[in-house]
C-alpha positions as CSV (number, residue, x, y, z in Angstrom):
1,M,6.7,20.9,-28.3
2,A,3.2,19.7,-28.7
3,D,0.1,21.4,-27.6
4,F,-1.7,20.2,-25.0
5,L,-5.8,19.6,-25.5
6,F,-5.7,20.5,-21.5
7,E,-3.3,21.3,-19.0
8,P,-1.4,17.8,-17.6
9,H,-2.3,17.2,-14.0
10,A,0.4,18.3,-11.6
11,P,2.6,14.5,-10.7
12,V,1.6,13.0,-7.1
13,S,4.4,13.2,-4.9
14,I,4.8,12.5,-1.3
15,P,7.0,14.1,1.2
16,I,10.2,12.5,2.5
17,A,11.4,12.8,5.8
18,R,14.5,14.5,5.6
19,G,13.4,17.0,2.9
20,G,12.4,16.7,-0.7
21,L,9.4,15.2,-2.5
22,F,9.1,11.7,-4.2
23,A,7.5,11.7,-7.1
24,V,4.7,8.4,-7.9
25,R,4.9,6.8,-10.7
26,R,2.5,3.7,-10.2
27,V,1.4,1.7,-7.4
28,Y,2.1,-1.8,-7.4
29,C,0.0,-3.8,-4.3
30,V,0.9,-7.8,-3.1
31,G,-2.9,-9.3,-2.4
32,R,-2.2,-11.4,0.1
33,N,1.5,-11.6,2.3
34,Y,0.5,-12.6,6.0
35,A,-0.8,-16.0,6.7
36,E,-3.7,-14.9,9.4
37,H,-5.3,-12.4,7.0
38,I,-5.0,-15.3,4.1
39,K,-7.3,-17.1,6.8
40,E,-9.7,-14.4,8.3
41,M,-10.4,-14.1,4.0
42,G,-10.5,-17.7,3.4
43,N,-8.1,-17.9,1.0
44,D,-5.3,-20.8,0.9
45,V,-1.7,-19.6,2.4
46,K,0.1,-21.6,-0.1
47,D,-0.9,-19.4,-2.9
48,P,1.8,-17.5,-5.0
49,P,1.7,-13.7,-4.4
50,F,0.0,-11.8,-7.1
51,F,-0.7,-8.4,-7.7
52,F,-3.3,-5.8,-8.5
53,A,-2.4,-2.1,-8.8
54,K,-4.3,1.2,-7.9
55,P,-3.8,4.3,-9.7
56,A,-0.6,7.3,-8.8
57,D,-3.9,9.5,-7.9
58,A,-5.3,7.3,-5.1
59,V,-2.5,8.6,-3.0
60,V,-3.5,10.5,-0.3
61,V,-0.5,12.5,2.0
62,G,-0.2,14.9,4.7
63,G,-3.4,13.1,7.1
64,A,-5.9,14.7,4.7
65,G,-9.0,13.2,5.0
66,I,-11.0,11.0,2.4
67,D,-14.3,10.7,1.4
68,Y,-16.5,7.8,2.2
69,P,-16.8,6.2,-1.5
70,P,-19.6,5.9,-3.7
71,Q,-21.2,2.3,-4.3
72,T,-20.1,0.8,-1.2
73,S,-21.7,-0.4,2.0
74,D,-18.7,-2.0,3.5
75,F,-15.4,0.2,3.4
76,H,-12.8,-1.6,4.5
77,H,-8.9,-0.4,6.1
78,E,-5.8,-2.1,5.1
79,V,-2.5,-1.3,7.4
80,E,0.7,-1.9,4.8
81,L,4.4,-1.2,4.7
82,V,5.0,0.7,1.3
83,V,8.4,0.4,-0.2
84,A,9.4,3.5,-2.5
85,I,11.6,1.8,-5.3
86,G,14.7,4.6,-6.2
87,K,16.3,2.9,-9.2
88,D,15.0,1.1,-12.2
89,G,15.1,-2.4,-12.8
90,A,13.6,-5.4,-14.3
91,D,14.3,-9.2,-13.4
92,I,16.2,-8.1,-10.2
93,A,17.9,-10.8,-8.2
94,A,16.6,-11.0,-4.8
95,G,20.1,-10.4,-3.4
96,D,20.2,-7.2,-5.2
97,A,16.4,-6.3,-4.7
98,L,16.9,-3.8,-1.6
99,D,19.9,-1.7,-3.6
100,H,16.6,-0.2,-5.7
101,V,14.7,0.5,-2.7
102,Y,14.4,4.4,-1.9
103,G,12.8,4.2,1.4
104,Y,9.6,3.0,3.4
105,A,6.4,4.4,4.5
106,C,3.4,3.4,6.2
107,G,-0.2,3.4,4.4
108,L,-3.5,2.4,3.9
109,D,-4.9,0.2,1.3
110,M,-8.7,1.0,1.6
111,T,-11.2,-1.7,0.2
112,R,-14.6,-1.6,-1.1
113,R,-15.1,-5.0,0.6
114,D,-18.5,-5.6,-0.6
115,L,-17.2,-5.0,-4.4
116,Q,-14.0,-7.2,-4.0
117,A,-16.6,-10.4,-2.9
118,V,-18.5,-9.8,-5.7
119,A,-15.5,-9.9,-8.0
120,K,-13.6,-12.4,-6.4
121,K,-17.0,-14.5,-7.0
122,A,-17.8,-14.1,-10.6
123,G,-13.6,-13.9,-11.7
124,R,-13.6,-10.4,-12.5
125,P,-10.8,-8.0,-11.5
126,W,-10.0,-6.1,-8.4
127,E,-9.9,-2.5,-10.3
128,M,-13.2,-0.8,-8.9
129,A,-12.8,-2.5,-5.3
130,K,-9.1,-1.4,-4.6
131,G,-8.4,1.3,-7.5
132,F,-11.1,3.9,-6.5
133,D,-10.0,7.6,-5.4
134,Q,-8.2,8.9,-2.2
135,S,-8.4,4.5,-1.7
136,A,-4.1,5.0,-0.7
137,P,-3.5,7.1,2.0
138,I,0.2,7.0,2.9
139,G,2.4,8.9,5.1
140,T,6.0,10.1,5.3
141,I,8.5,8.4,3.4
142,E,11.8,7.4,5.4
143,P,14.9,6.8,3.6
144,A,16.4,3.4,4.1
145,E,19.7,5.0,4.5
146,A,18.3,6.8,7.8
147,I,16.0,3.9,8.8
148,G,17.9,0.4,7.1
149,H,15.6,-1.5,5.6
150,P,13.1,-3.3,8.5
151,T,12.5,-6.6,8.2
152,S,10.5,-6.8,11.6
153,G,8.6,-4.6,14.1
154,A,5.1,-4.3,14.8
155,I,2.6,-3.3,12.4
156,T,-0.7,-1.8,14.2
157,L,-4.4,0.0,13.1
158,S,-6.3,2.0,15.5
159,V,-10.0,3.3,14.6
160,N,-10.7,6.5,17.0
161,G,-7.9,5.2,19.2
162,E,-9.2,1.3,19.4
163,E,-7.0,-1.2,18.1
164,R,-8.2,-3.1,15.0
165,Q,-5.2,-4.5,13.7
166,R,-1.9,-6.0,15.0
167,G,1.0,-7.9,13.2
168,D,5.1,-7.8,12.7
169,L,6.8,-7.2,9.7
170,G,8.5,-10.5,10.5
171,D,5.4,-12.4,9.8
172,Q,5.3,-11.6,5.9
173,I,5.2,-14.5,4.2
174,W,7.2,-13.4,1.0
175,S,9.9,-10.4,2.4
176,V,10.6,-7.4,0.5
177,P,13.6,-8.6,-1.8
178,E,11.4,-11.2,-2.5
179,T,8.2,-9.5,-3.8
180,I,10.5,-6.7,-5.7
181,A,12.4,-10.2,-7.3
182,Y,9.3,-11.8,-8.3
183,L,7.6,-8.4,-9.4
184,S,10.6,-7.3,-11.7
185,Q,9.9,-10.4,-13.4
186,F,6.8,-9.1,-14.9
187,V,7.3,-5.6,-15.1
188,T,10.5,-3.0,-15.3
189,L,10.8,-1.3,-11.9
190,R,10.9,2.0,-12.1
191,A,11.9,5.2,-9.8
192,G,9.0,6.5,-8.5
193,D,6.9,2.8,-8.2
194,L,5.6,2.0,-4.9
195,I,4.3,-1.3,-3.6
196,M,2.4,-2.0,-1.1
197,T,3.2,-5.4,0.6
198,G,-0.2,-6.6,2.3
199,T,-1.8,-6.2,5.8
200,P,-1.8,-8.7,8.7
201,A,-5.1,-9.9,10.1
202,G,-7.8,-7.3,11.7
203,V,-9.1,-5.5,8.9
204,G,-12.8,-4.5,9.2
205,P,-15.2,-1.6,8.1
206,V,-15.2,2.1,9.1
207,V,-17.8,4.9,8.6
208,R,-18.4,8.2,8.4
209,G,-16.1,10.3,11.0
210,D,-13.9,7.4,12.2
211,R,-10.3,8.5,13.0
212,I,-8.1,5.8,11.5
213,E,-4.1,5.6,12.5
214,G,-1.5,3.1,10.8
215,A,1.8,2.7,12.5
216,I,4.9,0.8,11.7
217,A,7.9,1.1,14.5
218,G,10.8,2.2,13.0
219,V,9.1,3.5,9.8
220,G,6.3,5.6,10.8
221,T,2.6,6.4,10.9
222,V,0.0,7.5,8.6
223,R,-3.6,9.1,9.8
224,T,-6.9,9.8,8.1
225,V,-10.6,11.0,8.8
226,I,-13.6,9.1,6.9
227,G,-15.8,12.3,5.7
C-alpha cells in the first residue's frame, strides 16, 4: 500500500434523517432554474440549463455557522432543493432518472455576488464566486423512500426571522428528472453526488451576525449564522 505524503482528508458527509451518513463525492449546481430569479438577475428565461460546481468540502452541516468570506462586500443567500444521488449512471433517460435519487435536502448556495458580476461581465468562470470555503450549508437528507419525490411545495428563506425568498418547487423550469438526464450527458453521475437545483427570486445580501433559515415543505430545513 502506498505511503501518503500527508494524511488524507476525512470524507465529507451529511446526516441522513433516519440514521447514517451520506458521503459527498461532487456538488453540481444548476445555474438558473426559476423564471422570476432569472428575470431579477437580468437574464433570458429561454436559456438552456447550465451547471457549475462546488468542492465537496464547501458543504457545512448540522446548523454550523459560516464565516463571512474574504474578497467580497456583497455576500448573498440562495435557498435550493438538493438532490442526493444514490446510484451511478450516464446518459440517463428522464423516465429512469428518479431511480438514481437517494433523497433530498434543503441547502444554501452562498454567493459572492460582486465577484460573480465581474466574472460574468468578463466571460470568466464563476469558481471564486461560488466554489469557496463554507459556501454550501446543507440540512439533513430525507430518503426518497420516506418522503417520495417532491414536485411541488413551498421553498422559502428568512434572515433574522424576516422572509426574503418564497417560491414553489413546481416553478422549476427544469424538473429533477430532466436535470439529471441533461447533466448525465456530460458527466457520469455517481453515488455521493449532489445536485443543487436553483433558487427562486428574492436573493439578497447578508452580513455578519445574520441568522439564515431555509425551508422546503416536506423536505426539511437548513440553518446557519454568518460569523
